[in-house]
Phi, psi and omega in degrees: 000317181299311182292331176296319178297317182291320178294318178297322178296316180297319179295323180291326182275335185307313181301331181281340180274339181271153173302154185303323182294319179288322180296330180294337180277355179283161176304147185303320181294336180270316181293338182294341184257024177295134178293126182252125179291146179279181185297326182288349177253343181246342187090152181143193184226150177224124179245140173246121183249150180226135175295130184292110180296322181299314180292320179298313180298320180295318179297317180293322178295316179296318179295321179294321177298316179297319180298316180296316179298315180296319182293318180292322178294319179296328180272003180058045176254114179289139183213169175207171176052046175276116181205163180220146177198141176055042176075010180235134178245135178236142178212142180251123176273120187275349179250111183304327183283355180250011181295318179296319178297321178295317180299316181295319180295312182293322178297322182290343180285333179063032182281331183172190182290128182255118179277164177291139183290145175242105183064035179086000181262119180263149176230125180245123180260114180284133182289138178294332181297329179294322177294318179300317180295319180293323178297318179297317179295317180296322179296319180297316178289331183291333180301310179293320180296316178296318180299315180299318184289316183285328178300332180295344178276352177071034179281121181289150176058028179296140177227120176241121184217161176275129181258199180288156176057037177061033178260166180244129181250126180244114178252130185227085180301137176086346182266109184279319182248104183272020186300321180296321177296316180297322178298319181290324181278348178285347181254127178295320177091027177279095179272139176204159177238133180225158179273138178285130180273113180256023181286342177204159178295152180299321182298322178293318179296324179292321185281316187253356182098143182285159176292163180302136178086003179232164177208160179263124175237163186238158179280169178272002183281169175240119356285154182292146178250136182274147177225139173263114185233153175288156184273346179280138179272135172283321172200163181230184183298328181292344180271357183271125179275323181201160177208142179206152178288151179214176179228130178221060188084325176217158182299134177222166174244124180255129181231156180237130180275155174291166188307305183297318179293323178296321178295319179297318180294321179297316180295319183291314183291333178295325185262357187229039178301140179094341179277169186246134175258132176254130176263125184249141171232113184054048176062023171241135180283117181253345181199146174226150177208145180271137180286117180267337181175188182295131175261101189261345184267357179069016181258133178229163181228141175248127175230146182186199183275069176215154178268187183299321179294318178297321178296319179296319179296315180297320178299318179293321179297313181294318183292325183278347179091163183283154170285150180291343181196159176297144180243145178240133176277113184254351177204142177220134174226117180230142179214136182286149184304323181297321179291323177296318178298320177298320179298321178300310183298316184290319184286327175293320176299317179299319180295315180296315180297318181298313181296314182297318181292318179294319177299314179298319181296312182293322180294322179297317186273338186233000177060231182298326176294326176294323176297318178298315178298325180291321175297319177297322177297319178301313179295327177300309179297319179299314180295322180298311180292328178296317179294319177298321178294321180294322178294323175090007179283147176300141179279121183250170177301319181292329176297313181294325175299321177296321178294319179299318178299317181291337174300318178289323182282334189297326184282353181303315181297319179296319179298316178303315182291313182296322179291324176293319177300315181297320180293320180294319178292327177296328180274008173099003180281145178297149187300316181299318177292324180297324178296314179298314180294320181301312179292322183290312185282335180279345185302311183297321179293319177299315179296318180298311183293324177291325182299320181296318178292321180294323176298315181298313183288330177296318178295318178300318182293321185279331190232037181220176180283170187304310180300322180291323177298320179297318177298313181297321179298315181295317179295317180299314178296319179297320179293317178296320177296326178297313180299317181296309185290328181297314185265010172236291184296306183300314182297317180293320180293322178295316180294323178295321176297320178297318182292320185278316185270338181049051181286153177253351178212168179298146180299153182294342180291348178283111187248008185285356177295345180298335181283338183295330185278355184288309178046058184282147178262081184292319185289343180293335182251018185298322181294321177296318179297318179298318180295317179296319178296318180298317180296314179295324178297321177296319179297315180296318178300320178298318179298318181290323181294319182277005173083028179285343177282114186274111181283137179275177183292342176302327184253338182257344190078164181122205184216151173233125184234122175262124182236158179226132181296135178292334174206147179073208181248166180285146176249097186299319181295318180296319179299312180298317182295316180300313183290322178296318178297333179277000177084022181262137177281106182265125178277313180197155173225117184226152172295151187221099176086318179205171182290347180271347186241151179220150174247118182254122177254125179255128180292162174302128188275346185075168177087019174097184186294322185288342182298322181293318178297320179297320181297320179292320178299317178294317180299319179298316179297326182283330191248344191291347177289330183245348187225145171267140179268112183269326182208137178227129174231126180233127179234117180278173182302323182297313181292315182297320178297318179294320180297322176298313181296312183291323179295316179295312180297316181296318181293314180295315180298320179296316179296317180297319179295318179295317179296318180299319179298314180296319181298318180289321187280333184230180173292161181296331177301316180295320181299315180294318178299319179294320179297315181294318178296319179296314179299320177302314183294315180296316182296316180291327177292322174299319177298320177299316179300320181291315182292319181280358180058037177272134183296133178267106181230192184295330176292326177294323176297318177299319179296319180297316181291326175294319176299318179299316178296318179294320180302314179290325176305311181292318182296322182300319181298317178295315181295324177299317181288325175298316181295323177295318178297324179298329180281332187257335182240084190291330187250003181290133177304141187303316179301318180291321179299317180291319177302317180298317180297317181294318179296322180293330181258004185298320181298316178296315182299312183290320182290317179294317178298320181296315180295320178294317179294324177298314180297316181291324177296320176298320179293321182290319186268335181245351186278355178092168185295325186297334186243356189297312184296324177296316180293321179296321178298314178295322181301312178294318182298318179294319179297314181290330177294323176296317179295317183292328180294339179263309191262352179244307185298319180291306181301332179298326179296324177290319181299322181264016171054057174301131187258113182300333184297341177297338186256012176285150180306138177090353181279342181071208179074189186294331179297315181289329177295316179298322180294321181294328182272352180069035184278091175213159184257000000 
C-alpha cells in the first residue's frame, strides 16, 4: 500500500516535471493533473468585482415606487407625495374614505412591512433581505455577462468565476495592464433608442420640470448637453443582433437589429420623418440622428465623442449584452510576466537550497539515520506536490513558501524518534528494542506538536484571504504528509537498515550526544530573563503605541505600485512631485530592490471604491513615460474592512483554539505557561516588524499565527518531558526537574529549530523580494519561539507553583492519563 501511494504520487507529479510538449503526449487522465502556476508566478492580472449594492437598492426602490403608484391608480386611490429613500417608501392618500382601500392595496403588494397610517400617510419599509437576494441573483447572472464581454478581447486562458460574498473574480494570465478590461466593465451596457421630445425647450423642462412621459437626460460629453426625451424605448440592447466598429470619416459603431425590432423601427421611422432619435447608453445620450425616411434594413449607426478604440469597446459592449447590474472593482492585483518568471526561478531555488541544506544538516548529525530522514523528506515533498496537483489549484508563490516551511518542520518527527532511540540505547536497551520504543513513545508527542500547527493552519485557511489560504493549504498538506511518511517510510527504512546491517548500537555518525554534556542551568537565570523580557516588552509597547507598526494597504486601503525606470535610476523626489501635482495622496516612495526600481504607496483616497482605481489610473498617466509598471495592487475600502475583520477574528479564533487544545491536553498550569510563551512570541514578533519597518499586512498575520503554532509545537515537547519527569522524580525540586527536562529535549529543540531556520533562511535569501519580508518575519518568530520554550514556558510553571504531587501514582487526572498513553518526547 505504501509503495502504491508513492508510485501514484510520482505519476501525479510527472506531467509537471516534463516539458509541456512531452506532457501533452501523456494519457489524458494523467496530463489533466499537471501543476499550473498561478498569476504571481506567470504574470497577469486579477480583478475582484462586486455588484453595487447602492445601485441595486436604488433600482429596487424605484421599481417599488412605480409599483405602488400603478397599484393605487388601478384601485382609484388618490394620492400625493409618493417618494422613497433609504429603503423606506412614503405615500399620502388624499381621500380619507379611501384609506382602507389603500391599506388593502398596499398590503397585497407584499413589498415590505406596512406601518399604520398617520393622517393618511403610509410608510412601507422594504426588507434588506430582498436586496441581498437580488444582489445574489445579479451576481450569478453577471458571471456569464462579464465572461462574454471580456472574452471579446481575446485574452488567452481567461477565467471568470464567482467568488466569496457574491463577487466575481476575473483572472487574466499574461495581461499586465487591465485598464481596457476595467473600462469595458465600468459600463453596464443598457443600450436603448428614444425619440426626442420637442414639445418644449430643454431649458424650460430643466427649470419647470419635464412633461408627463418625458425626462431630461444628458450627453457623455464635457460639458454635458441636456436632451428632453420620451421614456418609451424604440428598441433596447436585447433587440441588437450584432454590433461592430466601422469608419465613416470618423469612428462609428454599426449595429443590426433583430427581425421584429427592425420591423418596429421601419414602421416608426416611416411615420415620423423629421423627428430626432437619441441613442442612450446607460441613460447617457451618446448619439442623435434625424429621421430622413423609413429605415427598412434594421441597420443603425452610433457616432459620438470617441476614437477608434472607444468605438471598438462600445461595439463589444453592445454585442455582448448588458450587465445585470453595475459592477465595482474592489481589488486589483497585477504583475508583469518578467517579474512572475523571476519569482518562479527564485522560489524554486529557495526550495532546492532548503532541501539540500536540511539534508546536509541531518546527514551530518545522524549519519545513516539522517540519510533515511532525508529520503523520507523527499517522499514528503513529492506527496505534498502530488496532492496539490490532484486538487488542481494553481500553484502560487505562497504555496511554495508553505512547502519550504514544511521542509524545515518535517524532520522534527524524525528528530524526536531518533533522540528517543538514542536515549533508550544510552539507558541500556538493545538497539532493535530502542527503535520500537522510539517510534511508539514519540508518536503521541508527534501528534501533539503537529496538532498545534494544524489548528493554526486550519484557522488560517478558514478565515483568511486567498494568498494566505494557499499558504495554509500547502503547510497543512505538508504536515499530514509528514505524519504519514514518518510512521511508514521512515520506520520501514530504519527496519530495513536493521535487517541488512544487523547493528548492535547506533551508528557513529550520530553526533547529537554532544548536547548531553551541556547540562545547562536554565532556571538559575529565570529572574534575569524575566526582567530583560519586561524591559524589552515596554520598549515594544512604546513603539506600537506611537504607531511605528506600518500598516499595509490590506488594512488601510489604497494602492501599491512597483515601477522601474526605463533608463537610469529612479528619481524619488520627481515621482512624489508628479503625483502630488496630480492631486494623489502619496503615502511613501522608496527604492525597491535596486536603484532602478521604486515602490510607490498611495494612501486611501476616500470617496468610495472607485477612488482607488482612479488614483492608479492617474498615476499611470503621470509616470508611464519614464517608468514601466511591474506590479500593481489596489485594495478598496470594502476589501480592507473585511480583511481587518477576518484577520482579527482569525487570529483570536486561532489563539483560542490553540489554548483550548493545550488546556485539554495538559494541566491548567501548562496551559497558562503556553499562553504566556505564545503571547511573548507574538508580541516580540510585532516589535520586530516595527523596528525592521516591515509592512504589517495579511501575510504578516499569517506569519504571526504560524509563529504561534510553532511556539506551541516547541513548548509541547518540553512540557511532555516535564510531565514525564514529574511522574518519575517525585521529590526533585521543580527548578532542577525543569532543567533536566529542557536539557533532555535540548538536542531536539535545537536541531528542529535549526532545520526550520535553515529552510526559512533559504526562503528569505533566495526566495525573492515578493516573499522575503514574510520569510524574515517567520525567521524571527521561530527563533524567538525557540527561546521562549526554554526561558519562558518553563519558569512560568514555577511561578504558578506547579505541584508534583498531582502526578503521584493513584492521583488520577491528566497526569495519569498521559502516563497510560505513554505521551512523552
